[in-house]
LOTI-5640 format. One record per residue (C-alpha): y, z, x; residue in one letter; residue number from 1. Coordinates in Angstrom, 3 decimals, always signed. Each point is the difference from the previous one (the first is absolute). Layout:
residues N
> Y|Z|X|A|NUM
...
END
This chain:
residues 413
> +127.494|+112.686|+69.077|M|1
> -0.613|-2.271|+2.978|K|2
> -1.931|+1.660|+2.806|E|3
> +1.939|+0.092|+3.270|K|4
> -1.544|-1.620|+3.035|L|5
> +0.977|+2.618|+2.587|F|6
> -1.668|+3.092|-1.353|N|7
> -0.728|+2.904|+2.352|R|8
> -3.410|-1.216|+1.195|N|9
> +1.007|-3.618|+0.506|F|10
> +3.158|+1.016|+1.900|T|11
> -2.052|+2.152|+2.391|L|12
> -2.537|-2.815|+0.430|L|13
> +2.770|-2.469|+0.885|I|14
> +1.636|+2.425|+2.454|L|15
> -3.364|+0.516|+1.671|G|16
> -0.593|-3.744|+0.179|Q|17
> +3.434|-0.566|+1.579|V|18
> -0.737|+2.555|+2.716|S|19
> -3.599|-1.072|+0.610|S|20
> +0.711|-3.731|+0.075|L|21
> +3.030|+0.393|+2.258|T|22
> -2.089|+1.767|+2.612|G|23
> -3.118|-2.107|-0.477|N|24
> +1.649|-3.441|+0.029|L|25
> +2.347|+0.823|+2.866|T|26
> -3.048|+1.137|+1.952|L|27
> -2.011|-3.127|-0.865|K|28
> +2.876|-2.283|+1.002|F|29
> +0.422|+1.716|+3.358|A|30
> -3.759|+0.007|+0.646|L|31
> -0.201|-3.714|-0.865|S|32
> +2.818|-0.874|+2.397|M|33
> -1.570|+2.149|+2.725|Y|34
> -3.443|-1.583|-0.342|V|35
> +1.360|-3.551|-0.245|L|36
> +2.174|+0.482|+3.083|E|37
> -2.851|+1.551|+1.995|R|38
> -2.563|-2.698|-0.894|T|39
> +2.093|-3.134|-0.732|G|40
> -2.884|-1.366|-2.094|S|41
> -0.026|-0.696|-3.732|A|42
> -3.806|+0.299|-0.025|S|43
> -0.063|+3.446|+1.646|L|44
> +2.920|+1.176|-2.131|F|45
> -1.744|-1.208|-3.176|A|46
> -3.331|+1.461|+1.123|G|47
> +1.489|+3.472|+0.425|L|48
> +1.727|-0.204|-3.389|L|49
> -3.219|-1.159|-1.650|A|50
> -2.155|+2.670|+1.668|A|51
> +2.396|+2.733|-1.110|S|52
> -0.422|-1.114|-3.621|M|53
> -3.802|+0.212|-0.077|V|54
> -0.102|+3.748|-0.825|P|55
> +2.358|-0.541|-2.940|T|56
> -2.220|-2.772|-1.323|I|57
> -3.194|+2.034|+0.292|L|58
> +1.392|+3.271|-1.335|L|59
> +2.403|-1.085|-2.782|S|60
> -2.698|+0.132|-2.728|P|61
> -0.646|+3.623|+0.952|F|62
> +3.758|+0.580|-0.138|G|63
> -0.038|-1.154|-3.622|G|64
> -2.810|+2.415|-0.833|I|65
> +1.933|+2.827|+1.642|L|66
> +3.162|-0.957|-1.920|A|67
> -1.841|+0.289|-3.331|D|68
> -2.037|+3.114|+0.822|R|69
> +2.356|+2.209|+2.042|A|70
> +3.464|+1.481|-0.429|D|71
> +2.236|-2.971|+0.872|R|72
> +2.857|+2.224|+1.178|R|73
> -2.273|+1.837|+2.437|A|74
> -1.457|-3.302|+1.234|V|75
> +3.435|-1.466|+0.791|M|76
> +1.247|+3.195|+1.685|V|77
> -3.120|+0.206|+2.166|G|78
> +0.067|-3.661|+1.007|L|79
> +3.662|-0.021|+1.039|D|80
> -0.489|+3.225|+1.961|T|81
> -2.959|-1.555|+1.829|L|82
> +2.038|-3.155|+0.683|S|83
> +2.759|+2.068|+1.580|G|84
> -2.486|+1.920|+2.149|L|85
> -1.671|-3.255|+1.133|S|86
> +3.290|-1.523|+1.160|V|87
> +0.912|+3.302|+1.679|L|88
> -3.239|-0.059|+2.024|L|89
> +0.595|-3.643|+0.957|A|90
> +3.530|+0.815|+1.185|A|91
> -1.377|+2.800|+2.170|L|92
> -2.879|-2.116|+1.363|A|93
> +1.930|-3.216|+0.708|L|94
> +1.381|+0.919|+3.443|P|95
> -3.426|+1.193|+1.224|H|96
> -2.428|-2.702|-1.207|G|97
> -0.420|-3.787|-0.271|P|98
> +2.877|-0.958|-2.281|D|99
> -1.701|-2.814|-1.916|L|100
> -3.057|+2.196|-0.618|T|101
> +2.169|+2.826|-1.390|V|102
> +1.917|-2.426|-2.209|I|103
> -3.188|-1.651|-1.281|A|104
> -1.502|+3.421|-0.791|A|105
> +3.170|+1.040|-1.860|L|106
> +0.042|-3.208|-2.055|M|107
> -3.648|+0.533|-0.969|I|108
> +0.563|+3.642|-1.026|V|109
> +3.037|-0.945|-2.113|L|110
> -2.101|-2.775|-1.551|S|111
> -2.663|+2.547|-1.010|V|112
> +2.621|+2.213|-1.653|L|113
> +1.659|-2.982|-1.742|A|114
> -3.332|-0.750|-1.712|A|115
> +0.389|+3.238|-1.961|F|116
> +3.804|+0.074|-0.317|E|117
> +0.710|-3.383|-1.616|S|118
> -2.412|+0.238|-2.993|P|119
> +1.261|+3.521|-0.700|T|120
> +3.674|-1.050|-0.083|V|121
> -0.804|-3.021|-2.190|Q|122
> -2.002|+2.153|-2.411|A|123
> +2.891|+2.480|-0.309|C|124
> +2.550|-2.487|-1.391|V|125
> -1.591|-0.520|-3.462|P|126
> -0.712|+3.742|-0.088|Q|127
> +3.712|+0.774|+0.420|M|128
> +1.441|-2.775|-2.200|L|129
> -0.780|-1.869|-3.215|S|130
> +0.856|-3.244|-1.836|G|131
> +2.297|-2.492|+1.745|D|132
> +0.856|+2.725|+2.508|N|133
> -3.395|-0.579|+1.651|V|134
> +1.091|-3.537|+0.955|L|135
> +3.432|+1.286|+1.030|R|136
> -1.639|+2.817|+1.965|G|137
> -2.274|-2.436|+1.843|N|138
> +3.049|-2.164|+0.710|A|139
> +1.868|+3.054|+1.318|M|140
> -2.905|+0.987|+2.278|V|141
> -0.078|-3.585|+1.263|N|142
> +3.770|+0.014|+0.540|Q|143
> -0.248|+3.228|+1.995|V|144
> -2.713|-1.597|+2.128|Q|145
> +2.106|-3.078|+0.616|T|146
> +3.198|+2.013|+0.518|L|147
> -1.875|+1.851|+2.714|A|148
> -1.028|-3.407|+1.369|S|149
> +3.677|-0.955|-0.004|L|150
> +1.164|+3.027|+1.986|A|151
> -2.929|+0.721|+2.295|T|152
> +0.037|-3.181|+2.129|P|153
> +3.603|+0.782|+0.991|F|154
> -0.915|+3.621|+0.670|L|155
> -3.173|-0.997|+1.824|G|156
> +1.658|-2.672|+2.130|S|157
> +2.964|+2.240|+0.886|L|158
> -2.099|+3.055|+0.870|F|159
> -2.672|-2.025|+1.772|Y|160
> +2.484|-2.071|+2.035|A|161
> +2.088|+3.046|+0.960|A|162
> -2.589|+2.741|+0.516|F|163
> -3.512|-1.472|-0.067|G|164
> -2.948|+0.898|-2.194|I|165
> -0.084|+3.820|+0.186|R|166
> +3.214|+0.830|-1.955|P|167
> -1.296|-2.192|-2.826|V|168
> -3.189|+2.075|-0.047|L|169
> +1.967|+3.263|-0.257|W|170
> +2.089|-1.395|-2.863|G|171
> -3.159|-1.011|-1.879|A|172
> -1.384|+3.538|+0.375|V|173
> +3.116|+1.453|-1.670|A|174
> -0.165|-2.561|-2.835|C|175
> -3.652|+0.700|-0.821|F|176
> +0.549|+3.776|-0.102|F|177
> +3.086|-0.414|-2.230|L|178
> -2.056|-2.139|-2.390|T|179
> -2.653|+2.708|-0.251|A|180
> +2.752|+2.498|-0.861|L|181
> +1.289|-2.159|-2.889|F|182
> -3.531|-0.454|-1.341|E|183
> -0.574|+3.765|-0.076|C|184
> +2.376|+0.190|-2.995|F|185
> -1.736|-2.650|-2.159|L|186
> -1.429|+1.210|-3.315|R|187
> -2.954|-2.131|-1.015|L|188
> -2.838|+0.850|-2.400|P|189
> -3.266|+0.705|+1.725|R|190
> -2.852|-2.438|-0.715|P|191
> -2.538|+1.080|-2.592|T|192
> -3.082|+1.245|+1.885|P|193
> -3.070|-2.129|-0.638|G|194
> -3.641|+1.055|+0.067|P|195
> -1.026|+1.586|+3.281|K|196
> -2.235|-2.124|+2.210|S|197
> -0.563|-0.820|+3.647|G|198
> +2.595|-1.957|+1.958|L|199
> -2.222|-3.061|+0.436|A|200
> -0.868|-0.065|-3.710|A|201
> +3.668|+0.426|-0.905|L|202
> +1.031|-2.927|+2.204|I|203
> -2.750|-2.242|-1.423|R|204
> +0.983|+0.953|-3.544|Q|205
> +3.692|-0.739|+0.547|D|206
> -0.691|-3.323|+1.723|F|207
> -2.336|-1.075|-2.803|A|208
> +2.522|+1.005|-2.663|L|209
> +2.814|-1.937|+1.705|T|210
> -2.107|-3.139|+0.533|L|211
> -1.212|+0.067|-3.616|R|212
> +3.589|+0.282|-1.219|F|213
> +1.183|-2.922|+2.153|L|214
> -2.958|-2.298|-0.716|R|215
> -0.478|+0.634|-3.715|R|216
> +3.233|+1.328|-1.460|E|217
> +2.724|-1.515|+2.195|Q|218
> -1.313|-3.023|+1.943|P|219
> +3.568|-1.362|+0.051|A|220
> +0.896|+2.782|+2.435|I|221
> -2.577|-1.377|+2.441|L|222
> +1.605|-3.441|-0.195|G|223
> +3.424|+1.501|+0.585|L|224
> -1.363|+1.966|+2.956|L|225
> -1.400|-3.195|+1.508|G|226
> +3.363|-1.755|-0.237|L|227
> +1.812|+3.023|+1.437|A|228
> -2.476|+0.142|+2.907|A|229
> +0.512|-3.710|+0.719|L|230
> +3.774|+0.427|+0.047|A|231
> -0.374|+3.079|+2.187|S|232
> -2.108|-1.934|+2.530|M|233
> +2.599|-2.745|+0.412|F|234
> +2.994|+2.323|+0.049|I|235
> -1.629|+2.436|+2.445|A|236
> -0.682|-2.934|+2.311|G|237
> +3.283|-1.875|-0.326|A|238
> +2.456|+2.912|-0.292|L|239
> -1.640|+2.922|+1.786|V|240
> -1.460|-1.943|+2.963|V|241
> +1.688|-3.404|-0.065|G|242
> +3.627|+0.995|-0.458|F|243
> +0.285|+2.509|+2.881|P|244
> -1.980|-2.379|+2.233|Y|245
> +2.304|-2.911|-0.883|L|246
> +3.169|+2.026|+0.567|V|247
> -1.015|+1.844|+3.166|R|248
> -2.365|-2.439|+1.757|T|249
> +0.637|-3.541|-1.293|V|250
> +3.786|+0.252|-0.403|L|251
> +0.434|+2.591|+2.774|G|252
> +2.425|+2.178|-1.976|L|253
> +0.487|+3.764|+0.364|S|254
> -1.435|+2.944|-1.918|A|255
> +3.402|+0.380|-1.675|R|256
> -0.305|-3.514|-1.465|H|257
> -3.401|+0.911|-1.402|Y|258
> +1.307|+3.337|-1.274|G|259
> +2.878|-1.726|-1.814|A|260
> -2.422|-2.501|-1.522|A|261
> -2.339|+2.761|-1.181|E|262
> +2.940|+1.731|-1.653|S|263
> +1.069|-3.214|-1.721|A|264
> -3.532|-0.442|-1.359|M|265
> +0.142|+3.587|-1.190|G|266
> +3.196|-0.845|-1.891|A|267
> -1.780|-2.982|-1.581|A|268
> -2.827|+2.253|-1.153|A|269
> +2.531|+2.447|-1.464|I|270
> +1.542|-2.900|-1.893|L|271
> -3.460|-0.854|-1.342|G|272
> -0.491|+3.572|-1.192|G|273
> +3.457|+0.022|-1.601|A|274
> -0.790|-3.241|-1.845|L|275
> -3.220|+1.452|-1.387|V|276
> +1.810|+3.157|-1.095|S|277
> +2.767|-1.974|-1.723|L|278
> -2.468|-2.359|-1.702|L|279
> -2.560|+2.693|-0.875|A|280
> +0.009|-0.931|-3.694|G|281
> -0.227|-3.751|+0.643|R|282
> -2.416|-0.374|+2.911|M|283
> -3.321|-1.481|-1.156|R|284
> -3.271|-0.654|+1.844|P|285
> +0.492|-3.758|-0.372|R|286
> +3.021|+0.167|+2.331|H|287
> -2.164|+1.128|+2.918|L|288
> -1.466|-3.455|+0.690|S|289
> +3.531|-1.289|+0.658|A|290
> +0.636|+2.952|+2.318|V|291
> -3.195|-0.836|+1.914|F|292
> +1.131|-3.607|+0.395|S|293
> +3.445|+1.141|+1.195|L|294
> -1.594|+1.858|+2.908|V|295
> -1.988|-3.125|+0.876|G|296
> +3.102|-2.197|-0.072|L|297
> +1.800|+2.359|+2.377|C|298
> -2.886|-0.115|+2.507|L|299
> -0.145|-3.797|-0.369|L|300
> +3.715|-0.279|+0.778|A|301
> -0.365|+2.414|+2.942|A|302
> -2.579|-2.347|+1.511|G|303
> +2.317|-2.944|-0.562|G|304
> +2.831|+1.734|+1.869|V|305
> -1.853|-0.408|+3.312|F|306
> +0.012|-3.771|-0.484|L|307
> +3.815|+0.035|+0.218|L|308
> +1.996|-0.111|+3.282|P|309
> +1.537|+3.488|-0.208|L|310
> +0.785|+2.502|+2.704|G|311
> -1.534|+3.481|+0.194|A|312
> +2.728|+1.541|-2.146|L|313
> -0.258|-2.814|-2.568|G|314
> -3.754|+0.477|-0.309|Y|315
> +0.531|+3.764|-0.272|Y|316
> +2.524|-0.247|-2.861|L|317
> -2.044|-2.564|-1.938|A|318
> -3.190|+2.042|+0.362|L|319
> +1.870|+3.135|-1.023|L|320
> +1.159|-1.547|-3.293|V|321
> -3.438|-1.398|-0.832|L|322
> -1.956|+3.123|+0.921|F|323
> +2.455|+2.005|-2.117|C|324
> -0.981|-2.274|-2.891|G|325
> -3.650|+0.802|+0.690|C|326
> +0.779|+3.712|+0.024|Q|327
> +1.909|-0.168|-3.287|L|328
> -2.868|-1.815|-1.710|G|329
> -2.580|+2.430|+1.364|C|330
> +2.046|+2.960|-1.214|S|331
> +0.182|-1.359|-3.554|V|332
> -3.688|-0.919|-0.032|F|333
> -1.251|+3.351|+1.332|S|334
> +2.087|+2.108|-2.407|I|335
> -1.001|-2.019|-3.060|C|336
> -3.663|-0.146|+1.028|A|337
> -0.185|+3.781|+0.586|A|338
> +1.615|+0.691|-3.382|T|339
> -2.362|-2.402|-1.770|L|340
> -2.973|+1.784|+1.528|I|341
> +1.364|+3.454|-0.854|Q|342
> +0.656|-1.029|-3.614|S|343
> -3.650|-1.059|-0.399|R|344
> -1.536|+3.064|+1.697|T|345
> -0.684|+3.424|-1.601|P|346
> +1.452|+3.058|+1.732|A|347
> -3.443|+1.340|+1.002|A|348
> -0.696|-3.146|+2.037|L|349
> +3.523|-0.616|+1.322|M|350
> -0.548|+1.276|+3.548|G|351
> -3.320|-1.809|+0.431|K|352
> +1.268|-3.321|-1.368|V|353
> +3.220|+0.155|+2.037|M|354
> -2.085|+0.733|+3.100|S|355
> -1.930|-3.221|-0.726|C|356
> +3.346|-1.818|-0.133|V|357
> +0.983|+1.517|+3.323|F|358
> -3.407|-0.648|+1.604|T|359
> -0.167|-3.698|-0.921|L|360
> +3.560|-0.535|+1.157|S|361
> -0.745|+1.776|+3.272|M|362
> -3.230|-1.969|+0.498|C|363
> +1.978|-3.219|-0.082|A|364
> +2.711|+1.155|+2.399|Q|365
> -2.027|+0.409|+3.226|P|366
> -1.741|-3.303|-0.690|L|367
> +3.382|-1.689|-0.342|G|368
> +1.316|+1.738|+3.098|Q|369
> -2.972|-1.011|+2.155|L|370
> -0.049|-3.599|-1.228|V|371
> +3.748|-0.487|+0.357|Y|372
> +0.048|+1.716|+3.384|G|373
> -2.506|-2.551|+1.302|I|374
> +1.762|-2.911|-1.734|L|375
> +3.462|+0.868|+1.316|F|376
> -1.381|+0.337|+3.535|D|377
> -1.653|-3.444|-0.110|R|378
> +2.038|-2.190|-2.371|L|379
> +3.626|-1.002|-0.453|A|380
> +1.735|+2.119|-2.701|P|381
> +0.375|-2.939|-2.403|S|382
> -3.775|-0.617|+0.044|W|383
> -0.555|+3.600|-1.041|V|384
> +2.675|+0.374|-2.677|L|385
> -0.191|-3.402|-1.752|L|386
> -3.681|+0.256|-1.075|P|387
> +0.554|+3.644|-1.026|S|388
> +2.874|-0.960|-2.275|G|389
> -1.930|-2.881|-1.562|L|390
> -2.979|+2.240|-0.751|L|391
> +2.118|+2.726|-1.627|L|392
> +1.828|-2.583|-2.136|C|393
> -3.357|-1.347|-1.183|A|394
> -1.244|+3.500|-0.856|V|395
> +3.201|+0.651|-1.957|G|396
> -0.503|-3.157|-2.062|L|397
> -3.696|+0.614|-0.677|F|398
> +0.613|+3.645|-0.966|S|399
> +2.402|-0.925|-2.818|A|400
> -2.804|-0.050|-2.610|G|401
> -1.296|+3.402|+1.126|F|402
> +3.440|+1.599|-0.383|F|403
> +0.549|-1.647|-3.403|R|404
> -3.228|+1.619|-1.232|R|405
> +1.176|+3.379|+1.311|M|406
> +3.278|-0.556|-1.836|D|407
> -1.826|-0.712|-3.263|Q|408
> -2.155|+3.124|+0.474|D|409
> +3.137|+2.104|+0.517|A|410
> +1.622|-1.404|-3.147|I|411
> -3.210|+0.495|-1.979|G|412
> -0.287|+3.635|+1.021|S|413
END
C-alpha cells in the first residue's frame, strides 16, 4: 500500500510553516521597504541585510547539533514562541526608541532563532516520510515557502502602505504563536541519548563526526554545497538586493509594483516546486547543470534589457519575466539538491549535515548582498547583470561532469 504524503505529522508541520512563513515574510518585506525608504541607499540596505544574517551563519552548525540531540518538537515550539515574543517587544519599543536601531535588533534576534529553526525543520521531513515521498515532501515544503512569498508581498505592501510598520509587527506576533500551537501536537520519536559528556566535548565530537562523514564518505555533498553556495551568492545579490533597488530607486516605481513582482516570483517558485513533484520519478542529478545554466541565461538577458530603449514600465515587465525564470530555476535546484543530500545522509547525522547546507548557503548570501549593493550603487545595471549571467552559465557548463558522476553513483547504489 502506497504511503500517503499528508500524514498527521507532515500536515501539522505544513500548517505551522504556512503560519510562520506568512508572518515572517510579510514582516521582512515591510521591514525591507521601511529601511530602503528611510535610507535610499542600496549599500546601506544591503549592509543591514547582511549584518542580520551573520548570527545565522555563525550559529547554524550548533542548530544542527541541537536538532540531532534534542526533542525536535520541543525545539520548534520554543523557537517560534521566542520569535513571537521578540516581535512583540519590538512592536512595543518602536514608538519610544530609534526606529532603525529597533528594526536592526529585531532582524538580528530573528536571525539567531532561524539558525536553530531551519535545520530542525529540514531534519524532520525524512523523519516523517519515506521513499519518493521525501522528495515530494521537500517539494511541498518549498511550495509552501514560495506560496507564502506569493501572498506576503501583497499583504506587506497593502498593510505597510495603509497603516505603516506596526500593524505588520502585530500580525507577525499572532502568526508565530499560532505556529507554536500547531507544533505542540507533533508526535516525533525522541533522539537516542548518547554517552554523557561535557558540552564542549559534545560539540567537538559532533563537528568531527560530521566533517569526517563529508570528507571521507560523501565528498560529493561538499561539491554540491559549493555549487549551491555560489548560486545563493548570485541570487541573494541580484534578486534580494538588486531587484528591489532597480524597481524602487532606478525605475522609480511604487512599493505596490515591487510587491506584485515579488508575488509573481513566488508563483514562479511554486511552479518550480510543482514541476519537481510531478517529475519526482524522472528527475536526475545530471539535469541540474542545465538548471544552473538557465538561471545564468536569465540574468544575462536581464542585463541585456537595459541596453534597449524601453520606458520604466517596459523595463519592469521584462525584468519581472526574467527574474521569475531565475526564481523557477533556483526552486528546482534547491529542492533537488536538498533531496540528494538527504538521500546520502544517515538519520543520526541529518540535522548536522543539513545545518552545514544552511550555513554555507547563508555564508554566501551576505557576501552577495554586500558586493551587489556596492556594484548597483556605482555601476549601470547592465554592467552588473551581464557578467553575473555569463559566470553562472560557465559554472553550469563546467559542472555537467560533476552531476553526471552523481547520477552514476545514484544508479549504482
